[in-house]
Structure formats: structure tokens, C-alpha cells
VOTORMAR-436581 format. One record per residue: residue in three letters; x, y, z of N, C-alpha, C in turn; chain. Coordinates in nm, 3 decimals, decimal comma, always signed. Atoms other than C-alpha are relative to their C-alpha. Example, Ala and Ser with C-alpha at 12.3 -4.5 7.8 and 13.67 -1.06 7.14 Angstrom:
2
> ALA/+0,089/-0,119/+0,000/+1,230/-0,450/+0,780/+0,090/+0,120/+0,000/A
> SER/-0,082/-0,119/-0,006/+1,367/-0,106/+0,714/-0,077/+0,109/+0,073/A
This chain:
179
> UNK/-0,065/+0,129/-0,013/-0,105/-0,438/+0,989/+0,087/-0,025/-0,124/A
> UNK/-0,086/+0,026/+0,117/+0,189/-0,538/+0,768/-0,047/-0,121/-0,080/A
> UNK/+0,030/+0,113/+0,088/+0,150/-0,773/+0,474/+0,127/-0,084/-0,012/A
> UNK/-0,114/+0,091/+0,015/+0,372/-1,077/+0,423/-0,018/-0,086/-0,124/A
> UNK/+0,002/+0,094/+0,111/+0,464/-1,294/+0,129/+0,130/-0,079/-0,002/A
> UNK/-0,117/+0,086/+0,012/+0,707/-1,575/+0,051/+0,035/-0,004/-0,147/A
> UNK/-0,037/-0,015/+0,140/+0,908/-1,541/-0,267/+0,142/-0,046/-0,027/A
> UNK/-0,136/+0,020/+0,048/+1,215/-1,618/-0,470/+0,046/+0,135/-0,054/A
> UNK/-0,058/-0,124/+0,049/+1,432/-1,314/-0,524/+0,096/-0,035/-0,114/A
> UNK/-0,088/+0,022/+0,116/+1,646/-1,274/-0,836/+0,126/+0,085/+0,010/A
> UNK/-0,122/-0,080/+0,007/+1,992/-1,144/-0,913/-0,033/+0,134/-0,065/A
> UNK/+0,022/-0,129/+0,067/+2,017/-0,778/-1,017/+0,006/-0,013/-0,153/A
> UNK/-0,013/+0,019/+0,144/+2,120/-0,899/-1,365/-0,130/-0,053/-0,061/A
> UNK/+0,125/+0,056/+0,051/+1,805/-1,107/-1,411/-0,113/+0,103/+0,009/A
> UNK/+0,100/-0,105/-0,015/+1,588/-0,824/-1,277/+0,015/+0,105/-0,110/A
> UNK/-0,024/-0,098/+0,107/+1,751/-0,589/-1,529/-0,051/-0,054/-0,133/A
> UNK/+0,051/+0,061/+0,124/+1,674/-0,832/-1,813/-0,152/+0,007/-0,005/A
> UNK/+0,146/-0,010/-0,004/+1,311/-0,846/-1,702/-0,045/+0,144/-0,024/A
> UNK/+0,033/-0,142/+0,020/+1,306/-0,466/-1,692/+0,006/+0,042/-0,145/A
> UNK/-0,012/-0,033/+0,142/+1,402/-0,461/-2,060/-0,127/-0,035/-0,078/A
> UNK/+0,126/+0,034/+0,066/+1,057/-0,602/-2,141/-0,101/+0,114/+0,004/A
> UNK/+0,093/-0,113/-0,012/+0,893/-0,269/-2,054/-0,022/+0,066/-0,135/A
> UNK/+0,038/-0,077/+0,118/+0,709/-0,089/-2,331/-0,091/+0,113/+0,047/A
> UNK/+0,085/-0,111/-0,037/+0,512/+0,233/-2,331/-0,147/-0,040/-0,012/A
> UNK/+0,143/+0,028/-0,005/+0,153/+0,167/-2,225/-0,061/+0,107/+0,090/A
> UNK/+0,062/-0,104/-0,084/-0,060/+0,460/-2,105/-0,067/-0,060/+0,123/A
> UNK/+0,062/+0,045/-0,125/-0,159/+0,412/-1,741/+0,064/-0,121/+0,064/A
> UNK/-0,065/+0,117/-0,059/+0,074/+0,117/-1,678/+0,083/+0,041/+0,120/A
> UNK/-0,085/-0,023/-0,118/+0,232/+0,105/-1,332/+0,098/-0,116/+0,006/A
> UNK/-0,104/+0,104/+0,007/+0,556/-0,087/-1,375/+0,062/-0,021/+0,136/A
> UNK/-0,066/+0,035/-0,126/+0,707/-0,269/-1,078/+0,147/+0,041/-0,011/A
> UNK/-0,142/-0,036/+0,005/+1,050/-0,122/-0,994/+0,086/-0,126/-0,011/A
> UNK/-0,087/+0,117/+0,022/+1,328/-0,357/-1,107/+0,045/-0,066/+0,129/A
> UNK/-0,055/+0,057/-0,123/+1,466/-0,400/-0,756/-0,105/-0,080/+0,078/A
> UNK/+0,105/+0,073/-0,071/+1,128/-0,537/-0,638/-0,052/-0,121/-0,076/A
> UNK/+0,047/+0,115/+0,077/+1,083/-0,803/-0,907/+0,035/-0,130/+0,072/A
> UNK/-0,017/+0,127/-0,071/+1,037/-1,149/-0,754/-0,106/-0,098/-0,048/A
> UNK/+0,098/+0,104/+0,027/+0,847/-1,475/-0,791/-0,072/-0,033/+0,130/A
> UNK/+0,075/+0,028/-0,121/+0,575/-1,496/-0,528/-0,039/-0,147/+0,005/A
> UNK/+0,035/+0,140/-0,021/+0,535/-1,848/-0,392/-0,128/-0,013/+0,083/A
> UNK/+0,121/-0,003/-0,083/+0,267/-1,766/-0,133/-0,019/+0,141/+0,052/A
> UNK/+0,034/-0,131/-0,053/+0,095/-1,438/-0,050/-0,081/-0,022/+0,127/A
> UNK/+0,065/+0,021/-0,129/+0,003/-1,437/+0,318/-0,098/+0,111/+0,032/A
> UNK/+0,087/-0,113/-0,025/-0,160/-1,095/+0,319/+0,028/+0,064/+0,133/A
> UNK/-0,012/-0,065/-0,130/-0,219/-0,893/+0,632/-0,025/-0,103/+0,109/A
> UNK/+0,015/+0,096/-0,109/-0,156/-1,120/+0,926/+0,059/+0,059/+0,127/A
> UNK/-0,050/-0,042/-0,131/-0,091/-1,070/+1,295/+0,147/-0,041/+0,010/A
> UNK/-0,143/+0,030/-0,010/+0,285/-1,049/+1,353/+0,028/-0,108/+0,105/A
> UNK/-0,017/+0,108/-0,098/+0,236/-1,292/+1,644/+0,007/-0,137/-0,069/A
> UNK/-0,005/+0,126/+0,074/+0,201/-1,565/+1,376/+0,135/-0,023/-0,069/A
> UNK/-0,126/+0,011/+0,075/+0,544/-1,497/+1,224/+0,094/-0,104/+0,061/A
> UNK/-0,087/+0,106/-0,052/+0,740/-1,719/+1,469/-0,046/-0,140/-0,044/A
> UNK/+0,051/+0,130/+0,047/+0,513/-2,013/+1,375/+0,038/-0,021/-0,146/A
> UNK/-0,031/+0,009/+0,144/+0,563/-1,940/+1,004/+0,149/-0,027/-0,021/A
> UNK/-0,144/+0,017/+0,021/+0,942/-1,907/+1,026/+0,049/-0,135/+0,051/A
> UNK/-0,041/+0,130/-0,055/+0,975/-2,216/+1,245/-0,035/-0,113/-0,097/A
> UNK/+0,041/+0,106/+0,091/+0,780/-2,432/+1,000/+0,070/+0,010/-0,136/A
> UNK/-0,071/-0,016/+0,128/+0,941/-2,284/+0,687/+0,144/-0,051/+0,012/A
> UNK/-0,138/+0,046/-0,022/+1,282/-2,365/+0,839/+0,012/-0,152/-0,006/A
> UNK/-0,006/+0,147/+0,004/+1,189/-2,735/+0,844/-0,014/-0,055/-0,142/A
> UNK/+0,020/+0,046/+0,138/+1,126/-2,750/+0,467/+0,133/-0,048/-0,057/A
> UNK/-0,116/+0,056/+0,069/+1,372/-2,973/+0,285/-0,038/-0,014/-0,147/A
> UNK/+0,027/+0,004/+0,144/+1,377/-2,917/-0,090/+0,130/+0,031/-0,072/A
> UNK/-0,124/-0,023/+0,074/+1,651/-2,926/-0,353/+0,000/+0,133/-0,075/A
> UNK/-0,017/-0,116/+0,088/+1,788/-2,628/-0,544/-0,049/-0,038/-0,139/A
> UNK/+0,046/+0,026/+0,136/+1,663/-2,592/-0,900/+0,028/+0,120/-0,088/A
> UNK/-0,024/-0,107/+0,097/+1,684/-2,378/-1,212/-0,133/+0,044/-0,061/A
> UNK/+0,118/-0,056/+0,067/+1,415/-2,147/-1,354/+0,043/+0,064/-0,131/A
> UNK/-0,027/-0,059/+0,131/+1,395/-2,032/-1,715/-0,119/+0,086/-0,043/A
> UNK/+0,100/-0,089/+0,057/+1,206/-1,743/-1,876/-0,062/-0,068/-0,121/A
> UNK/+0,067/+0,063/+0,113/+0,942/-1,863/-2,124/-0,090/+0,094/-0,080/A
> UNK/+0,081/-0,093/+0,078/+0,765/-1,549/-2,246/-0,085/+0,091/+0,086/A
> UNK/+0,084/-0,098/-0,069/+0,513/-1,282/-2,156/-0,146/-0,043/-0,003/A
> UNK/+0,143/+0,029/-0,004/+0,147/-1,294/-2,068/-0,072/+0,103/+0,084/A
> UNK/+0,079/-0,095/-0,078/-0,133/-1,119/-1,883/-0,111/-0,074/+0,074/A
> UNK/+0,117/+0,047/-0,073/-0,411/-1,177/-1,631/-0,106/+0,108/-0,010/A
> UNK/+0,055/+0,135/+0,008/-0,700/-1,231/-1,655/+0,007/-0,059/-0,140/A
> UNK/-0,012/+0,050/+0,137/-0,687/-1,256/-2,036/+0,035/+0,115/-0,094/A
> UNK/-0,045/-0,101/+0,098/-0,580/-1,071/-2,354/-0,110/+0,101/-0,033/A
> UNK/+0,109/-0,093/+0,030/-0,925/-0,912/-2,398/-0,013/+0,109/+0,107/A
> UNK/+0,013/-0,094/-0,112/-0,906/-0,740/-2,058/+0,122/-0,010/+0,091/A
> UNK/-0,122/+0,016/-0,080/-0,544/-0,726/-1,938/+0,006/+0,098/+0,118/A
> UNK/-0,018/-0,084/-0,120/-0,492/-0,598/-1,582/+0,138/-0,017/+0,060/A
> UNK/-0,134/+0,027/-0,051/-0,157/-0,757/-1,494/+0,084/-0,054/-0,116/A
> UNK/-0,094/+0,049/+0,101/+0,139/-0,800/-1,732/+0,111/-0,074/+0,072/A
> UNK/-0,098/+0,081/-0,070/+0,388/-1,070/-1,645/+0,099/-0,066/-0,094/A
> UNK/-0,100/+0,082/+0,068/+0,697/-1,263/-1,747/-0,017/-0,141/+0,056/A
> UNK/+0,023/+0,136/-0,043/+0,640/-1,636/-1,737/+0,129/-0,076/+0,022/A
> UNK/-0,113/+0,087/-0,027/+0,877/-1,894/-1,595/-0,042/-0,144/-0,028/A
> UNK/+0,026/+0,139/+0,035/+0,903/-2,256/-1,705/-0,058/-0,076/+0,118/A
> UNK/+0,055/+0,082/-0,110/+0,680/-2,485/-1,499/+0,102/-0,107/+0,039/A
> UNK/-0,107/+0,086/-0,048/+0,944/-2,665/-1,296/-0,056/-0,086/+0,114/A
> UNK/+0,058/+0,085/-0,104/+0,831/-2,970/-1,092/+0,057/+0,027/+0,140/A
> UNK/-0,058/-0,027/-0,132/+1,075/-2,887/-0,809/-0,056/+0,129/+0,060/A
> UNK/+0,062/-0,125/-0,046/+0,924/-2,537/-0,788/-0,140/-0,030/+0,054/A
> UNK/+0,135/+0,033/-0,045/+0,570/-2,678/-0,761/+0,004/-0,078/+0,132/A
> UNK/-0,015/+0,073/-0,127/+0,687/-2,918/-0,487/+0,031/+0,096/+0,114/A
> UNK/-0,033/-0,099/-0,102/+0,838/-2,626/-0,296/-0,123/+0,081/+0,039/A
> UNK/+0,122/-0,077/-0,028/+0,517/-2,424/-0,327/-0,096/-0,082/+0,085/A
> UNK/+0,089/+0,086/-0,080/+0,315/-2,720/-0,194/+0,048/-0,009/+0,145/A
> UNK/-0,055/+0,009/-0,136/+0,548/-2,755/+0,107/-0,021/+0,131/+0,076/A
> UNK/+0,019/-0,131/-0,063/+0,528/-2,381/+0,178/-0,145/+0,019/+0,040/A
> UNK/+0,143/-0,017/-0,028/+0,148/-2,374/+0,155/-0,044/-0,090/+0,115/A
> UNK/+0,034/+0,091/-0,109/+0,120/-2,676/+0,385/+0,050/+0,057/+0,133/A
> UNK/-0,057/-0,057/-0,123/+0,349/-2,512/+0,643/-0,079/+0,120/+0,048/A
> UNK/+0,074/-0,121/-0,037/+0,161/-2,182/+0,636/-0,139/-0,035/+0,051/A
> UNK/+0,134/+0,041/-0,043/-0,175/-2,358/+0,668/+0,002/-0,053/+0,144/A
> UNK/-0,012/+0,052/-0,137/-0,053/-2,532/+0,986/-0,004/+0,115/+0,101/A
> UNK/+0,001/-0,117/-0,088/-0,009/-2,183/+1,134/-0,136/+0,070/+0,002/A
> UNK/+0,134/-0,057/+0,000/-0,374/-2,109/+1,059/-0,019/+0,118/-0,094/A
> UNK/+0,010/-0,111/+0,095/-0,315/-1,868/+0,772/-0,065/-0,051/-0,128/A
> UNK/+0,065/+0,043/+0,124/-0,563/-1,909/+0,486/+0,072/+0,058/-0,121/A
> UNK/-0,067/-0,045/+0,122/-0,407/-1,889/+0,141/-0,098/+0,002/-0,116/A
> UNK/+0,080/-0,001/+0,122/-0,543/-1,817/-0,203/-0,018/-0,143/-0,050/A
> UNK/+0,027/+0,134/+0,051/-0,700/-2,119/-0,365/+0,034/-0,014/-0,148/A
> UNK/-0,034/+0,007/+0,142/-0,592/-2,028/-0,718/+0,121/-0,091/-0,022/A
> UNK/-0,113/+0,085/+0,038/-0,358/-2,269/-0,892/+0,123/+0,088/-0,019/A
> UNK/-0,126/-0,073/+0,013/+0,003/-2,156/-0,875/+0,043/+0,004/-0,147/A
> UNK/-0,050/-0,020/+0,137/+0,126/-2,013/-1,208/+0,132/+0,077/+0,011/A
> UNK/-0,129/-0,068/-0,019/+0,500/-1,929/-1,212/+0,016/+0,120/-0,092/A
> UNK/-0,012/-0,124/+0,076/+0,520/-1,566/-1,321/+0,056/+0,111/+0,090/A
> UNK/-0,051/-0,119/-0,069/+0,682/-1,237/-1,228/-0,086/+0,117/-0,046/A
> UNK/+0,083/-0,115/+0,036/+0,440/-0,944/-1,218/+0,092/+0,116/-0,037/A
> UNK/-0,081/-0,112/+0,048/+0,591/-0,662/-1,424/-0,075/+0,132/+0,004/A
> UNK/+0,078/-0,125/+0,003/+0,306/-0,410/-1,447/-0,145/-0,029/+0,034/A
> UNK/+0,143/+0,005/-0,024/-0,048/-0,340/-1,337/-0,064/+0,110/-0,085/A
> UNK/+0,069/-0,094/+0,087/-0,296/-0,170/-1,567/-0,134/+0,036/+0,062/A
> UNK/+0,130/-0,041/-0,054/-0,584/+0,037/-1,433/-0,106/-0,012/-0,109/A
> UNK/+0,091/+0,014/+0,114/-0,747/+0,058/-1,772/+0,087/-0,008/-0,124/A
> UNK/-0,081/+0,018/+0,120/-0,598/-0,071/-2,091/-0,078/-0,081/-0,101/A
> UNK/+0,063/+0,078/+0,106/-0,723/-0,194/-2,419/+0,098/-0,107/-0,046/A
> UNK/-0,090/+0,103/+0,052/-0,586/-0,511/-2,575/+0,099/+0,057/-0,101/A
> UNK/-0,088/-0,062/+0,100/-0,441/-0,292/-2,851/+0,123/+0,062/+0,067/A
> UNK/-0,111/-0,066/-0,069/-0,229/-0,096/-2,602/+0,098/-0,100/+0,061/A
> UNK/-0,088/+0,098/-0,064/-0,094/-0,403/-2,423/+0,061/-0,098/-0,099/A
> UNK/-0,050/+0,094/+0,099/-0,028/-0,593/-2,746/+0,150/+0,018/-0,027/A
> UNK/-0,144/-0,023/+0,021/+0,316/-0,430/-2,781/+0,082/-0,081/+0,101/A
> UNK/-0,068/+0,081/-0,102/+0,415/-0,603/-2,458/-0,020/-0,149/-0,028/A
> UNK/+0,035/+0,141/+0,015/+0,237/-0,932/-2,526/+0,056/-0,063/-0,127/A
> UNK/-0,048/+0,056/+0,126/+0,370/-0,970/-2,879/+0,152/-0,004/-0,011/A
> UNK/-0,146/+0,006/+0,003/+0,737/-0,953/-2,784/+0,045/-0,143/-0,031/A
> UNK/-0,045/+0,135/+0,033/+0,933/-1,245/-2,924/+0,046/-0,076/+0,125/A
> UNK/-0,038/+0,083/-0,114/+0,987/-1,531/-2,679/+0,143/-0,048/-0,011/A
> UNK/-0,138/+0,043/+0,020/+1,337/-1,576/-2,812/+0,098/+0,088/+0,078/A
> UNK/-0,086/-0,085/-0,082/+1,466/-1,308/-2,575/+0,092/-0,090/+0,082/A
> UNK/-0,098/+0,086/-0,067/+1,785/-1,450/-2,426/+0,018/+0,042/+0,146/A
> UNK/-0,015/-0,021/-0,143/+1,757/-1,463/-2,049/+0,089/-0,110/+0,055/A
> UNK/-0,079/+0,106/-0,063/+2,013/-1,644/-1,839/-0,090/-0,083/+0,091/A
> UNK/+0,077/+0,079/-0,096/+1,874/-1,936/-1,637/+0,026/+0,051/+0,141/A
> UNK/-0,010/-0,046/-0,139/+1,811/-1,855/-1,271/+0,019/-0,120/+0,091/A
> UNK/-0,023/+0,105/-0,099/+1,965/-2,082/-1,010/-0,066/+0,042/+0,131/A
> UNK/+0,074/-0,031/-0,123/+1,739/-2,097/-0,705/+0,058/-0,084/+0,113/A
> UNK/-0,063/+0,066/-0,115/+1,913/-2,177/-0,376/-0,069/+0,035/+0,131/A
> UNK/+0,066/-0,045/-0,122/+1,676/-2,008/-0,130/-0,136/+0,059/-0,031/A
> UNK/+0,124/-0,076/+0,009/+1,334/-1,861/-0,067/-0,005/+0,090/+0,122/A
> UNK/-0,004/-0,106/-0,100/+1,250/-1,562/+0,147/-0,140/+0,036/+0,049/A
> UNK/+0,121/-0,058/-0,057/+0,977/-1,445/+0,383/+0,022/+0,151/+0,002/A
> UNK/-0,008/-0,146/+0,007/+0,918/-1,075/+0,309/-0,115/+0,064/+0,076/A
> UNK/+0,105/-0,088/-0,051/+0,726/-0,807/+0,494/-0,016/+0,111/-0,102/A
> UNK/+0,027/-0,106/+0,097/+0,560/-0,552/+0,268/-0,083/+0,107/+0,067/A
> UNK/+0,073/-0,114/-0,056/+0,454/-0,210/+0,390/-0,029/+0,098/-0,113/A
> UNK/+0,038/-0,097/+0,102/+0,260/+0,025/+0,166/+0,033/+0,139/+0,050/A
> UNK/-0,034/-0,138/-0,033/+0,395/+0,380/+0,164/-0,053/+0,089/-0,110/A
> UNK/+0,045/-0,093/+0,104/+0,310/+0,692/-0,032/+0,085/-0,011/-0,126/A
> UNK/-0,089/+0,018/+0,116/+0,600/+0,600/-0,263/-0,007/-0,142/-0,056/A
> UNK/+0,012/+0,139/+0,046/+0,485/+0,241/-0,318/+0,033/-0,097/+0,112/A
> UNK/-0,026/+0,104/-0,099/+0,549/-0,087/-0,142/+0,148/-0,005/+0,037/A
> UNK/-0,136/+0,017/-0,050/+0,859/-0,132/+0,072/+0,011/-0,143/+0,050/A
> UNK/-0,017/+0,141/-0,036/+0,975/-0,495/+0,095/+0,124/-0,017/+0,087/A
> UNK/-0,108/+0,026/-0,094/+1,189/-0,607/+0,388/+0,012/-0,150/+0,022/A
> UNK/-0,023/+0,143/-0,025/+1,347/-0,950/+0,431/-0,020/-0,027/+0,149/A
> UNK/+0,020/+0,044/-0,138/+1,219/-1,119/+0,748/+0,097/-0,115/+0,029/A
> UNK/-0,091/+0,112/-0,016/+1,410/-1,446/+0,704/+0,020/-0,069/-0,135/A
> UNK/-0,035/+0,074/+0,120/+1,587/-1,641/+0,429/+0,012/-0,147/+0,037/A
> UNK/-0,001/+0,144/-0,022/+1,552/-2,019/+0,397/+0,076/-0,067/-0,114/A
> UNK/-0,085/+0,064/+0,101/+1,817/-2,222/+0,215/-0,060/-0,130/-0,049/A
> UNK/+0,035/+0,128/+0,059/+1,742/-2,506/-0,023/+0,123/-0,087/+0,002/A
> UNK/-0,115/+0,090/+0,002/+1,962/-2,814/-0,032/+0,064/+0,000/-0,138/A
> UNK/-0,073/-0,003/+0,127/+2,225/-2,846/-0,302/-0,043/-0,108/-0,095/A
């Protein structure tokens, strides 16, 4: 069964800037630049028969465009045991409102979502085993890195299929935000 997620995609230029944050960490699996995105809702493996309900409800969302800004690096779950390295984005109230609207729409279709609080971040790498010392080169990068602000005018429903070469993301439908 295919997996689905709803995300904000970035320009190639912004993805390239995020790619510049890579450092050498043994065992790190870095996300390819072209796949970098901000996940708004991970739907997981769902029956494709639910997709018309999802797209119909997502199309009714009315939310304004907004701007996102890079604010630094971090990791999950914590610095003592890093498993995911990420680039953080400024907590933007309009982004949180959009996420709430998306989650409400998806729930109406009967799709259970994660209950974790939304934290605006872009996953850059996954670590199978890493010590805090190894990931410190990434985490200690200066936050003064100059990233252009990201203008957000749309969000996208993606299908994700796992292949032997990694995940393949396909756009199912794009949803425009108001100006």
C-alpha cells in the first residue's frame, strides 16, 4: 500500500542551501536535496479509496500565503541520542493554522494522525547509530547562515513509494493558498 503525506515543497535554491548544512557523520543517511520538504501531516499507508475524500476536503481549505524563515539546526529526540538531524523553521502562526485545518480535514476522512505537537522542521538526515560527539559538527553550525525567506503559496499531497533506491515522491494534487 502506498504512503501519503501533505507537505510544503521548496524551491531548488532553498533546497540547495539546506544541502549545504551537510557534514560528515559516519552512518548518516542524508535526504537527497530534491526530496527536502516540510511535512504538514503524515498520513502513512492508507487505502487509495480514501484519496478522493482527502483531496476534496483539502481543496476547501482557505488560508493565506505566508513566509517561512530558517532558524537553525537541531535533532530528535535529543542531543544525547540524536536519530534525526533537521533544519528548523520559524514558528509561524499562519503555518500552525494551516496545519490545524489540514489535520481537521484528514480526520473527517477517518484517517488517524500522529498526536505529537507539530514542530516546523525539515528532516535532513537519519542516524542509525551516532554519538553526540559525531553529530555535534552538524548541531554546532552557526545560526547566522544566510537563507533566503521562503514564500509559501501552496501545499501538496504526495504519494511516497519505497524502492530499493529510496523513497520516490509523486505529487497527487497541489492546493493553492490565497494571496
